[in-house]
Structures are given as C-alpha cells and as structure tokens.
All heavy atoms as TSV, in Angstrom:
chain	resi	resn	atom	element	x	y	z
A	1	MET	N	N	0.223	53.076	-35.026
A	1	MET	CA	C	0.995	52.685	-33.858
A	1	MET	C	C	0.332	51.537	-33.097
A	1	MET	O	O	1.005	50.563	-32.807
A	1	MET	CB	C	1.208	53.912	-32.966
A	1	MET	CG	C	2.291	53.740	-31.955
A	1	MET	SD	S	3.902	53.476	-32.703
A	1	MET	CE	C	4.849	54.746	-31.972
A	2	PRO	N	N	-0.966	51.643	-32.794
A	2	PRO	CA	C	-1.598	50.529	-32.083
A	2	PRO	C	C	-1.567	49.238	-32.908
A	2	PRO	O	O	-1.401	48.164	-32.362
A	2	PRO	CB	C	-3.032	50.986	-31.860
A	2	PRO	CG	C	-2.989	52.469	-31.941
A	2	PRO	CD	C	-1.882	52.787	-32.896
A	3	ASP	N	N	-1.694	49.359	-34.249
A	3	ASP	CA	C	-1.646	48.167	-35.097
A	3	ASP	C	C	-0.283	47.484	-34.996
A	3	ASP	O	O	-0.195	46.258	-34.975
A	3	ASP	CB	C	-1.934	48.531	-36.563
A	3	ASP	CG	C	-3.400	48.885	-36.792
A	3	ASP	OD1	O	-4.234	48.520	-35.940
A	3	ASP	OD2	O	-3.680	49.516	-37.816
A	4	THR	N	N	0.753	48.264	-34.931
A	4	THR	CA	C	2.105	47.720	-34.791
A	4	THR	C	C	2.231	46.974	-33.464
A	4	THR	O	O	2.820	45.887	-33.401
A	4	THR	CB	C	3.145	48.855	-34.851
A	4	THR	OG1	O	2.969	49.602	-36.057
A	4	THR	CG2	C	4.544	48.314	-34.793
A	5	GLN	N	N	1.675	47.537	-32.413
A	5	GLN	CA	C	1.737	46.891	-31.094
A	5	GLN	C	C	0.946	45.586	-31.099
A	5	GLN	O	O	1.380	44.586	-30.526
A	5	GLN	CB	C	1.191	47.847	-30.014
A	5	GLN	CG	C	1.340	47.314	-28.604
A	5	GLN	CD	C	2.794	47.087	-28.241
A	5	GLN	OE1	O	3.652	47.921	-28.505
A	5	GLN	NE2	N	3.086	45.930	-27.670
A	6	ILE	N	N	-0.191	45.588	-31.776
A	6	ILE	CA	C	-1.006	44.370	-31.861
A	6	ILE	C	C	-0.229	43.276	-32.581
A	6	ILE	O	O	-0.183	42.130	-32.135
A	6	ILE	CB	C	-2.341	44.664	-32.581
A	6	ILE	CG1	C	-3.253	45.488	-31.672
A	6	ILE	CG2	C	-3.039	43.355	-32.971
A	6	ILE	CD1	C	-4.481	46.022	-32.356
A	7	LEU	N	N	0.398	43.631	-33.692
A	7	LEU	CA	C	1.189	42.654	-34.443
A	7	LEU	C	C	2.363	42.137	-33.606
A	7	LEU	O	O	2.666	40.935	-33.611
A	7	LEU	CB	C	1.706	43.268	-35.747
A	7	LEU	CG	C	0.668	43.452	-36.862
A	7	LEU	CD1	C	1.284	44.195	-38.037
A	7	LEU	CD2	C	0.131	42.109	-37.305
A	8	THR	N	N	3.003	43.024	-32.890
A	8	THR	CA	C	4.114	42.624	-32.022
A	8	THR	C	C	3.625	41.654	-30.950
A	8	THR	O	O	4.267	40.630	-30.680
A	8	THR	CB	C	4.759	43.869	-31.370
A	8	THR	OG1	O	5.235	44.735	-32.405
A	8	THR	CG2	C	5.896	43.497	-30.452
A	9	ASN	N	N	2.482	41.981	-30.366
A	9	ASN	CA	C	1.909	41.103	-29.335
A	9	ASN	C	C	1.530	39.741	-29.918
A	9	ASN	O	O	1.743	38.703	-29.285
A	9	ASN	CB	C	0.697	41.755	-28.687
A	9	ASN	CG	C	1.078	42.910	-27.787
A	9	ASN	OD1	O	2.234	43.066	-27.412
A	9	ASN	ND2	N	0.097	43.746	-27.441
A	10	GLN	N	N	0.975	39.757	-31.118
A	10	GLN	CA	C	0.590	38.496	-31.749
A	10	GLN	C	C	1.819	37.634	-32.041
A	10	GLN	O	O	1.792	36.416	-31.849
A	10	GLN	CB	C	-0.203	38.760	-33.034
A	10	GLN	CG	C	-1.615	39.266	-32.764
A	10	GLN	CD	C	-2.352	39.649	-34.035
A	10	GLN	OE1	O	-1.749	40.028	-35.038
A	10	GLN	NE2	N	-3.683	39.545	-33.991
A	11	LYS	N	N	2.893	38.255	-32.487
A	11	LYS	CA	C	4.139	37.520	-32.727
A	11	LYS	C	C	4.673	36.936	-31.426
A	11	LYS	O	O	5.132	35.789	-31.377
A	11	LYS	CB	C	5.184	38.436	-33.365
A	11	LYS	CG	C	4.924	38.743	-34.816
A	11	LYS	CD	C	6.019	39.656	-35.382
A	11	LYS	CE	C	5.704	40.060	-36.804
A	11	LYS	NZ	N	6.712	40.992	-37.357
A	12	THR	N	N	4.602	37.735	-30.374
A	12	THR	CA	C	5.055	37.256	-29.065
A	12	THR	C	C	4.221	36.068	-28.613
A	12	THR	O	O	4.752	35.059	-28.122
A	12	THR	CB	C	4.973	38.395	-28.023
A	12	THR	OG1	O	5.792	39.478	-28.467
A	12	THR	CG2	C	5.432	37.936	-26.656
A	13	ILE	N	N	2.914	36.173	-28.805
A	13	ILE	CA	C	2.010	35.069	-28.425
A	13	ILE	C	C	2.345	33.816	-29.224
A	13	ILE	O	O	2.423	32.708	-28.671
A	13	ILE	CB	C	0.538	35.489	-28.629
A	13	ILE	CG1	C	0.133	36.503	-27.556
A	13	ILE	CG2	C	-0.387	34.267	-28.581
A	13	ILE	CD1	C	-1.188	37.189	-27.822
A	14	LEU	N	N	2.565	33.965	-30.518
A	14	LEU	CA	C	2.912	32.815	-31.351
A	14	LEU	C	C	4.230	32.184	-30.902
A	14	LEU	O	O	4.359	30.957	-30.851
A	14	LEU	CB	C	2.999	33.221	-32.824
A	14	LEU	CG	C	1.653	33.472	-33.511
A	14	LEU	CD1	C	1.876	34.028	-34.907
A	14	LEU	CD2	C	0.834	32.194	-33.578
A	15	ASN	N	N	5.191	33.023	-30.585
A	15	ASN	CA	C	6.469	32.501	-30.078
A	15	ASN	C	C	6.282	31.744	-28.782
A	15	ASN	O	O	6.870	30.675	-28.574
A	15	ASN	CB	C	7.484	33.634	-29.895
A	15	ASN	CG	C	8.066	34.119	-31.199
A	15	ASN	OD1	O	8.131	33.376	-32.180
A	15	ASN	ND2	N	8.501	35.367	-31.229
A	16	HIS	N	N	5.453	32.297	-27.909
A	16	HIS	CA	C	5.195	31.622	-26.631
A	16	HIS	C	C	4.467	30.300	-26.849
A	16	HIS	O	O	4.763	29.303	-26.184
A	16	HIS	CB	C	4.396	32.535	-25.696
A	16	HIS	CG	C	5.188	33.679	-25.157
A	16	HIS	ND1	N	4.608	34.800	-24.652
A	16	HIS	CD2	C	6.518	33.892	-25.038
A	16	HIS	CE1	C	5.544	35.648	-24.239
A	16	HIS	NE2	N	6.708	35.115	-24.482
A	17	GLN	N	N	3.516	30.298	-27.770
A	17	GLN	CA	C	2.793	29.059	-28.063
A	17	GLN	C	C	3.738	28.000	-28.614
A	17	GLN	O	O	3.632	26.821	-28.271
A	17	GLN	CB	C	1.645	29.328	-29.044
A	17	GLN	CG	C	0.480	30.064	-28.411
A	17	GLN	CD	C	-0.584	30.450	-29.428
A	17	GLN	OE1	O	-0.305	30.689	-30.600
A	17	GLN	NE2	N	-1.827	30.526	-28.965
A	18	SER	N	N	4.655	28.437	-29.438
A	18	SER	CA	C	5.649	27.509	-29.982
A	18	SER	C	C	6.518	26.933	-28.870
A	18	SER	O	O	6.789	25.729	-28.835
A	18	SER	CB	C	6.512	28.237	-31.011
A	18	SER	OG	O	7.554	27.412	-31.454
A	19	THR	N	N	6.921	27.790	-27.955
A	19	THR	CA	C	7.729	27.335	-26.818
A	19	THR	C	C	6.936	26.368	-25.950
A	19	THR	O	O	7.464	25.336	-25.508
A	19	THR	CB	C	8.197	28.549	-25.981
A	19	THR	OG1	O	8.968	29.410	-26.822
A	19	THR	CG2	C	9.023	28.113	-24.788
A	20	ILE	N	N	5.683	26.686	-25.714
A	20	ILE	CA	C	4.818	25.816	-24.914
A	20	ILE	C	C	4.698	24.444	-25.572
A	20	ILE	O	O	4.801	23.405	-24.906
A	20	ILE	CB	C	3.431	26.457	-24.706
A	20	ILE	CG1	C	3.546	27.633	-23.729
A	20	ILE	CG2	C	2.423	25.436	-24.194
A	20	ILE	CD1	C	2.309	28.511	-23.679
A	21	LEU	N	N	4.506	24.431	-26.874
A	21	LEU	CA	C	4.384	23.170	-27.604
A	21	LEU	C	C	5.661	22.338	-27.487
A	21	LEU	O	O	5.603	21.128	-27.215
A	21	LEU	CB	C	4.063	23.444	-29.077
A	21	LEU	CG	C	3.792	22.233	-29.947
A	21	LEU	CD1	C	2.588	21.451	-29.411
A	21	LEU	CD2	C	3.545	22.664	-31.378
A	22	LYS	N	N	6.804	22.990	-27.647
A	22	LYS	CA	C	8.080	22.289	-27.490
A	22	LYS	C	C	8.221	21.723	-26.085
A	22	LYS	O	O	8.657	20.584	-25.896
A	22	LYS	CB	C	9.249	23.230	-27.789
A	22	LYS	CG	C	9.416	23.570	-29.253
A	22	LYS	CD	C	10.533	24.577	-29.458
A	22	LYS	CE	C	10.556	25.098	-30.890
A	22	LYS	NZ	N	11.535	26.178	-31.070
A	23	ASN	N	N	7.844	22.530	-25.090
A	23	ASN	CA	C	7.936	22.074	-23.701
A	23	ASN	C	C	7.011	20.891	-23.444
A	23	ASN	O	O	7.379	19.946	-22.734
A	23	ASN	CB	C	7.614	23.223	-22.731
A	23	ASN	CG	C	8.708	24.266	-22.694
A	23	ASN	OD1	O	9.830	24.027	-23.126
A	23	ASN	ND2	N	8.380	25.451	-22.190
A	24	GLN	N	N	5.816	20.932	-24.025
A	24	GLN	CA	C	4.874	19.824	-23.850
A	24	GLN	C	C	5.422	18.547	-24.471
A	24	GLN	O	O	5.295	17.462	-23.895
A	24	GLN	CB	C	3.512	20.175	-24.447
A	24	GLN	CG	C	2.735	21.191	-23.627
A	24	GLN	CD	C	1.457	21.651	-24.307
A	24	GLN	OE1	O	1.384	21.718	-25.526
A	24	GLN	NE2	N	0.461	21.977	-23.509
A	25	LYS	N	N	6.053	18.679	-25.638
A	25	LYS	CA	C	6.656	17.505	-26.280
A	25	LYS	C	C	7.770	16.940	-25.412
A	25	LYS	O	O	7.909	15.719	-25.264
A	25	LYS	CB	C	7.181	17.864	-27.667
A	25	LYS	CG	C	6.089	18.075	-28.688
A	25	LYS	CD	C	6.662	18.436	-30.051
A	25	LYS	CE	C	5.559	18.662	-31.073
A	25	LYS	NZ	N	6.092	19.073	-32.392
A	26	THR	N	N	8.571	17.835	-24.840
A	26	THR	CA	C	9.657	17.399	-23.958
A	26	THR	C	C	9.092	16.706	-22.732
A	26	THR	O	O	9.610	15.662	-22.296
A	26	THR	CB	C	10.521	18.604	-23.542
A	26	THR	OG1	O	11.060	19.208	-24.723
A	26	THR	CG2	C	11.647	18.190	-22.629
A	27	ILE	N	N	8.032	17.258	-22.174
A	27	ILE	CA	C	7.400	16.654	-20.992
A	27	ILE	C	C	6.886	15.259	-21.318
A	27	ILE	O	O	7.095	14.309	-20.553
A	27	ILE	CB	C	6.256	17.553	-20.471
A	27	ILE	CG1	C	6.844	18.806	-19.801
A	27	ILE	CG2	C	5.356	16.792	-19.500
A	27	ILE	CD1	C	5.826	19.891	-19.523
A	28	LEU	N	N	6.241	15.107	-22.470
A	28	LEU	CA	C	5.737	13.790	-22.866
A	28	LEU	C	C	6.879	12.793	-23.033
A	28	LEU	O	O	6.782	11.637	-22.606
A	28	LEU	CB	C	4.934	13.894	-24.173
A	28	LEU	CG	C	3.549	14.503	-24.045
A	28	LEU	CD1	C	2.933	14.703	-25.423
A	28	LEU	CD2	C	2.642	13.626	-23.194
A	29	SER	N	N	7.951	13.248	-23.637
A	29	SER	CA	C	9.121	12.379	-23.801
A	29	SER	C	C	9.688	11.980	-22.446
A	29	SER	O	O	10.034	10.812	-22.222
A	29	SER	CB	C	10.177	13.100	-24.632
A	29	SER	OG	O	11.345	12.338	-24.703
A	30	ASN	N	N	9.774	12.941	-21.544
A	30	ASN	CA	C	10.286	12.661	-20.198
A	30	ASN	C	C	9.381	11.690	-19.455
A	30	ASN	O	O	9.860	10.812	-18.730
A	30	ASN	CB	C	10.445	13.958	-19.404
A	30	ASN	CG	C	11.602	14.800	-19.903
A	30	ASN	OD1	O	12.475	14.320	-20.623
A	30	ASN	ND2	N	11.606	16.073	-19.527
A	31	GLN	N	N	8.073	11.856	-19.629
A	31	GLN	CA	C	7.144	10.947	-18.966
A	31	GLN	C	C	7.317	9.521	-19.474
A	31	GLN	O	O	7.264	8.567	-18.691
A	31	GLN	CB	C	5.703	11.414	-19.176
A	31	GLN	CG	C	5.327	12.633	-18.352
A	31	GLN	CD	C	3.944	13.164	-18.668
A	31	GLN	OE1	O	3.463	13.051	-19.781
A	31	GLN	NE2	N	3.317	13.761	-17.679
A	32	ALA	N	N	7.544	9.376	-20.771
A	32	ALA	CA	C	7.776	8.044	-21.339
A	32	ALA	C	C	9.046	7.437	-20.758
A	32	ALA	O	O	9.080	6.246	-20.400
A	32	ALA	CB	C	7.862	8.126	-22.862
A	33	THR	N	N	10.077	8.249	-20.624
A	33	THR	CA	C	11.334	7.773	-20.041
A	33	THR	C	C	11.135	7.391	-18.582
A	33	THR	O	O	11.653	6.360	-18.118
A	33	THR	CB	C	12.425	8.857	-20.164
A	33	THR	OG1	O	12.599	9.176	-21.545
A	33	THR	CG2	C	13.737	8.388	-19.572
A	34	ILE	N	N	10.389	8.197	-17.860
A	34	ILE	CA	C	10.102	7.896	-16.449
A	34	ILE	C	C	9.370	6.565	-16.335
A	34	ILE	O	O	9.690	5.738	-15.465
A	34	ILE	CB	C	9.282	9.043	-15.804
A	34	ILE	CG1	C	10.189	10.268	-15.604
A	34	ILE	CG2	C	8.666	8.601	-14.480
A	34	ILE	CD1	C	9.429	11.540	-15.263
A	35	MET	N	N	8.402	6.334	-17.212
A	35	MET	CA	C	7.663	5.071	-17.164
A	35	MET	C	C	8.589	3.883	-17.429
A	35	MET	O	O	8.510	2.855	-16.754
A	35	MET	CB	C	6.513	5.088	-18.165
A	35	MET	CG	C	5.335	5.936	-17.706
A	35	MET	SD	S	3.901	5.763	-18.769
A	35	MET	CE	C	3.469	4.068	-18.485
A	36	LYS	N	N	9.484	4.029	-18.412
A	36	LYS	CA	C	10.444	2.955	-18.689
A	36	LYS	C	C	11.322	2.700	-17.473
A	36	LYS	O	O	11.583	1.547	-17.111
A	36	LYS	CB	C	11.310	3.318	-19.895
A	36	LYS	CG	C	10.598	3.250	-21.222
A	36	LYS	CD	C	11.520	3.670	-22.363
A	36	LYS	CE	C	10.754	3.769	-23.671
A	36	LYS	NZ	N	11.604	4.295	-24.765
A	37	ASN	N	N	11.775	3.787	-16.851
A	37	ASN	CA	C	12.624	3.643	-15.661
A	37	ASN	C	C	11.871	2.979	-14.517
A	37	ASN	O	O	12.433	2.161	-13.783
A	37	ASN	CB	C	13.166	5.007	-15.237
A	37	ASN	CG	C	14.213	5.543	-16.190
A	37	ASN	OD1	O	14.781	4.802	-16.983
A	37	ASN	ND2	N	14.458	6.842	-16.138
A	38	GLN	N	N	10.609	3.339	-14.354
A	38	GLN	CA	C	9.812	2.726	-13.287
A	38	GLN	C	C	9.643	1.232	-13.530
A	38	GLN	O	O	9.716	0.431	-12.585
A	38	GLN	CB	C	8.447	3.416	-13.188
A	38	GLN	CG	C	8.514	4.792	-12.569
A	38	GLN	CD	C	7.187	5.524	-12.598
A	38	GLN	OE1	O	6.379	5.338	-13.504
A	38	GLN	NE2	N	6.963	6.368	-11.610
A	39	LYS	N	N	9.445	0.855	-14.789
A	39	LYS	CA	C	9.323	-0.577	-15.108
A	39	LYS	C	C	10.631	-1.300	-14.800
A	39	LYS	O	O	10.617	-2.417	-14.274
A	39	LYS	CB	C	8.937	-0.760	-16.572
A	39	LYS	CG	C	7.500	-0.402	-16.868
A	39	LYS	CD	C	7.156	-0.577	-18.340
A	39	LYS	CE	C	5.719	-0.172	-18.608
A	39	LYS	NZ	N	5.370	-0.283	-20.037
A	40	ALA	N	N	11.751	-0.660	-15.138
A	40	ALA	CA	C	13.050	-1.265	-14.844
A	40	ALA	C	C	13.262	-1.403	-13.347
A	40	ALA	O	O	13.770	-2.427	-12.871
A	40	ALA	CB	C	14.170	-0.428	-15.467
A	41	ILE	N	N	12.857	-0.390	-12.598
A	41	ILE	CA	C	12.984	-0.440	-11.137
A	41	ILE	C	C	12.159	-1.588	-10.576
A	41	ILE	O	O	12.631	-2.356	-9.723
A	41	ILE	CB	C	12.561	0.902	-10.504
A	41	ILE	CG1	C	13.623	1.977	-10.791
A	41	ILE	CG2	C	12.338	0.756	-8.996
A	41	ILE	CD1	C	13.173	3.386	-10.480
A	42	LEU	N	N	10.940	-1.721	-11.057
A	42	LEU	CA	C	10.087	-2.816	-10.585
A	42	LEU	C	C	10.702	-4.171	-10.910
A	42	LEU	O	O	10.689	-5.086	-10.085
A	42	LEU	CB	C	8.691	-2.710	-11.200
A	42	LEU	CG	C	7.808	-1.599	-10.636
A	42	LEU	CD1	C	6.515	-1.486	-11.441
A	42	LEU	CD2	C	7.484	-1.841	-9.171
A	43	ALA	N	N	11.251	-4.300	-12.113
A	43	ALA	CA	C	11.892	-5.555	-12.499
A	43	ALA	C	C	13.105	-5.826	-11.612
A	43	ALA	O	O	13.346	-6.968	-11.210
A	43	ALA	CB	C	12.303	-5.506	-13.963
A	44	ASN	N	N	13.853	-4.790	-11.290
A	44	ASN	CA	C	15.048	-4.952	-10.457
A	44	ASN	C	C	14.703	-5.280	-9.016
A	44	ASN	O	O	15.497	-5.927	-8.323
A	44	ASN	CB	C	15.904	-3.684	-10.508
A	44	ASN	CG	C	16.584	-3.505	-11.841
A	44	ASN	OD1	O	16.769	-4.458	-12.585
A	44	ASN	ND2	N	16.943	-2.279	-12.166
A	45	GLN	N	N	13.552	-4.864	-8.552
A	45	GLN	CA	C	13.180	-5.130	-7.162
A	45	GLN	C	C	13.111	-6.625	-6.878
A	45	GLN	O	O	13.481	-7.073	-5.796
A	45	GLN	CB	C	11.845	-4.450	-6.824
A	45	GLN	CG	C	11.998	-2.962	-6.582
A	45	GLN	CD	C	10.675	-2.273	-6.305
A	45	GLN	OE1	O	9.612	-2.757	-6.674
A	45	GLN	NE2	N	10.745	-1.127	-5.664
A	46	GLY	N	N	12.658	-7.392	-7.875
A	46	GLY	CA	C	12.614	-8.845	-7.695
A	46	GLY	C	C	14.010	-9.406	-7.480
A	46	GLY	O	O	14.235	-10.229	-6.585
A	47	ALA	N	N	14.946	-8.969	-8.298
A	47	ALA	CA	C	16.330	-9.435	-8.165
A	47	ALA	C	C	16.936	-8.963	-6.850
A	47	ALA	O	O	17.672	-9.718	-6.191
A	47	ALA	CB	C	17.160	-8.926	-9.341
A	48	ILE	N	N	16.625	-7.752	-6.466
A	48	ILE	CA	C	17.139	-7.212	-5.201
A	48	ILE	C	C	16.635	-8.044	-4.021
A	48	ILE	O	O	17.395	-8.375	-3.106
A	48	ILE	CB	C	16.754	-5.727	-5.043
A	48	ILE	CG1	C	17.558	-4.868	-6.035
A	48	ILE	CG2	C	16.974	-5.246	-3.605
A	48	ILE	CD1	C	17.050	-3.443	-6.169
A	49	LYS	N	N	15.350	-8.406	-4.057
A	49	LYS	CA	C	14.800	-9.231	-2.972
A	49	LYS	C	C	15.481	-10.589	-2.912
A	49	LYS	O	O	15.787	-11.098	-1.825
A	49	LYS	CB	C	13.292	-9.393	-3.156
A	49	LYS	CG	C	12.504	-8.146	-2.813
A	49	LYS	CD	C	11.011	-8.347	-3.023
A	49	LYS	CE	C	10.250	-7.062	-2.731
A	49	LYS	NZ	N	8.806	-7.198	-2.977
A	50	LYS	N	N	15.736	-11.194	-4.087
A	50	LYS	CA	C	16.422	-12.485	-4.117
A	50	LYS	C	C	17.831	-12.350	-3.571
A	50	LYS	O	O	18.293	-13.200	-2.804
A	50	LYS	CB	C	16.459	-13.024	-5.552
A	50	LYS	CG	C	15.139	-13.544	-6.050
A	50	LYS	CD	C	15.248	-14.059	-7.481
A	50	LYS	CE	C	13.882	-14.473	-8.009
A	50	LYS	NZ	N	13.953	-14.881	-9.432
A	51	ASN	N	N	18.521	-11.293	-3.967
A	51	ASN	CA	C	19.882	-11.069	-3.470
A	51	ASN	C	C	19.898	-10.841	-1.969
A	51	ASN	O	O	20.783	-11.332	-1.262
A	51	ASN	CB	C	20.525	-9.876	-4.192
A	51	ASN	CG	C	20.873	-10.181	-5.623
A	51	ASN	OD1	O	20.971	-11.337	-6.011
A	51	ASN	ND2	N	21.065	-9.146	-6.420
A	52	GLN	N	N	18.922	-10.093	-1.482
A	52	GLN	CA	C	18.845	-9.842	-0.037
A	52	GLN	C	C	18.616	-11.146	0.714
A	52	GLN	O	O	19.222	-11.382	1.762
A	52	GLN	CB	C	17.723	-8.846	0.270
A	52	GLN	CG	C	17.671	-8.439	1.729
A	52	GLN	CD	C	18.924	-7.726	2.186
A	52	GLN	OE1	O	19.367	-6.780	1.556
A	52	GLN	NE2	N	19.528	-8.174	3.276
A	53	SER	N	N	17.760	-11.978	0.146
A	53	SER	CA	C	17.497	-13.272	0.769
A	53	SER	C	C	18.765	-14.121	0.796
A	53	SER	O	O	19.077	-14.777	1.802
A	53	SER	CB	C	16.385	-13.996	-0.001
A	53	SER	OG	O	16.145	-15.260	0.560
A	54	ALA	N	N	19.514	-14.095	-0.317
A	54	ALA	CA	C	20.767	-14.848	-0.375
A	54	ALA	C	C	21.773	-14.297	0.632
A	54	ALA	O	O	22.479	-15.067	1.301
A	54	ALA	CB	C	21.342	-14.795	-1.786
A	55	LEU	N	N	21.836	-12.994	0.767
A	55	LEU	CA	C	22.747	-12.387	1.740
A	55	LEU	C	C	22.349	-12.751	3.169
A	55	LEU	O	O	23.213	-13.004	4.022
A	55	LEU	CB	C	22.774	-10.864	1.567
A	55	LEU	CG	C	23.487	-10.363	0.309
A	55	LEU	CD1	C	23.251	-8.864	0.138
A	55	LEU	CD2	C	24.974	-10.664	0.373
A	56	ASP	N	N	21.054	-12.782	3.425
A	56	ASP	CA	C	20.581	-13.193	4.752
A	56	ASP	C	C	21.008	-14.626	5.045
A	56	ASP	O	O	21.422	-14.949	6.169
A	56	ASP	CB	C	19.061	-13.073	4.842
A	56	ASP	CG	C	18.582	-11.632	4.890
A	56	ASP	OD1	O	19.407	-10.736	5.155
A	56	ASP	OD2	O	17.377	-11.392	4.639
A	57	GLN	N	N	20.910	-15.480	4.032
A	57	GLN	CA	C	21.309	-16.881	4.203
A	57	GLN	C	C	22.815	-16.988	4.444
A	57	GLN	O	O	23.270	-17.749	5.294
A	57	GLN	CB	C	20.916	-17.710	2.976
A	57	GLN	CG	C	21.175	-19.193	3.135
A	57	GLN	CD	C	20.391	-19.801	4.280
A	57	GLN	OE1	O	19.189	-19.631	4.380
A	57	GLN	NE2	N	21.075	-20.518	5.164
A	58	ILE	N	N	23.587	-16.191	3.712
A	58	ILE	CA	C	25.043	-16.174	3.900
A	58	ILE	C	C	25.390	-15.741	5.328
A	58	ILE	O	O	26.235	-16.354	5.993
A	58	ILE	CB	C	25.717	-15.253	2.863
A	58	ILE	CG1	C	25.659	-15.893	1.475
A	58	ILE	CG2	C	27.160	-14.948	3.244
A	58	ILE	CD1	C	26.034	-14.952	0.347
A	59	LEU	N	N	24.732	-14.699	5.792
A	59	LEU	CA	C	24.976	-14.219	7.156
A	59	LEU	C	C	24.636	-15.304	8.177
A	59	LEU	O	O	25.394	-15.544	9.130
A	59	LEU	CB	C	24.161	-12.954	7.427
A	59	LEU	CG	C	24.331	-12.330	8.799
A	59	LEU	CD1	C	25.783	-11.942	9.054
A	59	LEU	CD2	C	23.424	-11.119	8.945
A	60	SER	N	N	23.532	-15.978	7.967
A	60	SER	CA	C	23.137	-17.062	8.868
A	60	SER	C	C	24.180	-18.177	8.853
A	60	SER	O	O	24.565	-18.701	9.907
A	60	SER	CB	C	21.770	-17.608	8.449
A	60	SER	OG	O	21.421	-18.722	9.219
A	61	ASN	N	N	24.651	-18.506	7.662
A	61	ASN	CA	C	25.677	-19.551	7.550
A	61	ASN	C	C	26.970	-19.130	8.245
A	61	ASN	O	O	27.614	-19.950	8.927
A	61	ASN	CB	C	25.968	-19.867	6.078
A	61	ASN	CG	C	24.799	-20.547	5.399
A	61	ASN	OD1	O	23.865	-21.008	6.040
A	61	ASN	ND2	N	24.834	-20.585	4.069
A	62	GLN	N	N	27.343	-17.871	8.085
A	62	GLN	CA	C	28.562	-17.384	8.730
A	62	GLN	C	C	28.439	-17.460	10.250
A	62	GLN	O	O	29.401	-17.819	10.942
A	62	GLN	CB	C	28.862	-15.955	8.284
A	62	GLN	CG	C	29.363	-15.855	6.856
A	62	GLN	CD	C	29.514	-14.421	6.398
A	62	GLN	OE1	O	28.819	-13.522	6.857
A	62	GLN	NE2	N	30.415	-14.208	5.463
A	63	LYS	N	N	27.270	-17.137	10.762
A	63	LYS	CA	C	27.043	-17.222	12.211
A	63	LYS	C	C	27.174	-18.659	12.688
A	63	LYS	O	O	27.755	-18.932	13.743
A	63	LYS	CB	C	25.675	-16.650	12.576
A	63	LYS	CG	C	25.616	-15.143	12.476
A	63	LYS	CD	C	24.210	-14.639	12.818
A	63	LYS	CE	C	24.126	-13.112	12.713
A	63	LYS	NZ	N	22.763	-12.630	12.978
A	64	GLN	N	N	26.630	-19.590	11.907
A	64	GLN	CA	C	26.727	-21.006	12.264
A	64	GLN	C	C	28.156	-21.484	12.239
A	64	GLN	O	O	28.604	-22.254	13.116
A	64	GLN	CB	C	25.858	-21.859	11.326
A	64	GLN	CG	C	24.358	-21.662	11.533
A	64	GLN	CD	C	23.544	-22.461	10.516
A	64	GLN	OE1	O	24.084	-23.240	9.744
A	64	GLN	NE2	N	22.246	-22.242	10.532
A	65	ILE	N	N	28.926	-21.034	11.231
A	65	ILE	CA	C	30.337	-21.413	11.139
A	65	ILE	C	C	31.112	-20.879	12.335
A	65	ILE	O	O	31.912	-21.611	12.964
A	65	ILE	CB	C	30.947	-20.910	9.812
A	65	ILE	CG1	C	30.361	-21.698	8.630
A	65	ILE	CG2	C	32.458	-21.012	9.818
A	65	ILE	CD1	C	30.650	-21.074	7.270
A	66	LEU	N	N	30.863	-19.601	12.676
A	66	LEU	CA	C	31.541	-19.019	13.836
A	66	LEU	C	C	31.196	-19.767	15.122
A	66	LEU	O	O	32.086	-20.033	15.955
A	66	LEU	CB	C	31.170	-17.541	13.977
A	66	LEU	CG	C	31.895	-16.578	13.028
A	66	LEU	CD1	C	31.317	-15.164	13.172
A	66	LEU	CD2	C	33.390	-16.560	13.324
A	67	ALA	N	N	29.928	-20.103	15.259
A	67	ALA	CA	C	29.515	-20.837	16.454
A	67	ALA	C	C	30.192	-22.193	16.511
A	67	ALA	O	O	30.623	-22.641	17.583
A	67	ALA	CB	C	27.991	-20.976	16.460
A	68	ALA	N	N	30.314	-22.850	15.370
A	68	ALA	CA	C	30.958	-24.176	15.330
A	68	ALA	C	C	32.441	-24.062	15.636
A	68	ALA	O	O	33.013	-24.924	16.311
A	68	ALA	CB	C	30.740	-24.814	13.966
A	69	LEU	N	N	33.067	-23.010	15.160
A	69	LEU	CA	C	34.498	-22.816	15.402
A	69	LEU	C	C	34.798	-22.516	16.862
A	69	LEU	O	O	35.873	-22.839	17.368
A	69	LEU	CB	C	35.056	-21.683	14.517
A	69	LEU	CG	C	35.142	-21.978	13.024
A	69	LEU	CD1	C	35.555	-20.722	12.256
A	69	LEU	CD2	C	36.140	-23.110	12.768
A	70	ARG	N	N	33.865	-21.902	17.540
A	70	ARG	CA	C	34.045	-21.534	18.947
A	70	ARG	C	C	33.913	-22.743	19.869
A	70	ARG	O	O	34.331	-22.688	21.023
A	70	ARG	CB	C	33.050	-20.443	19.349
A	70	ARG	CG	C	33.397	-19.105	18.738
A	70	ARG	CD	C	32.464	-18.036	19.203
A	70	ARG	NE	N	32.792	-16.766	18.565
A	70	ARG	CZ	C	31.914	-15.859	18.210
A	70	ARG	NH1	N	30.621	-16.047	18.429
A	70	ARG	NH2	N	32.322	-14.748	17.629
A	71	LYS	N	N	33.312	-23.794	19.392
A	71	LYS	CA	C	33.093	-24.979	20.249
A	71	LYS	C	C	34.356	-25.766	20.460
A	71	LYS	O	O	35.263	-25.846	19.741
A	71	LYS	CB	C	32.010	-25.884	19.633
A	71	LYS	CG	C	30.627	-25.285	19.751
A	71	LYS	CD	C	29.599	-26.260	19.205
A	71	LYS	CE	C	28.208	-25.662	19.353
A	71	LYS	NZ	N	27.186	-26.531	18.836
C-alpha cells in the first residue's frame, strides 16, 4: 500500500514538473513578445512626438488665422 502511494505521488510530481516546464516555456515566449512590443512602442514614440509637434504647429497656425480674421 505505501509503495502504491509513493508511485502515485511520484507520478503527480512528474505531472506537475511537466506543467511547470510548459508554463516556463510560455512565460519565456510571452517575455519575448513583450520585448518586441516594447521596442515597437519605443519606435512609435518618436513618430508620436513628431505628430504632436505638428499638431501644436497646426493649432498655432489656426490661432493666427483666427486672429487675422478678427482684425
């Protein structure tokens, strides 16, 4: 009886180890994806800053146009 319990426990441990290994592989894959996404975000920040600058210039131009129209 105790031998049967030991074998059952060992099988359970092996199953858990297998699950842990799968989870670790998934975590590594997710980390790689996160890194790719972070690089994309950093690359996009440059474009976002340029767009914001262009929008600021547009707003400034619109204010100047409105001021000129009011005169």
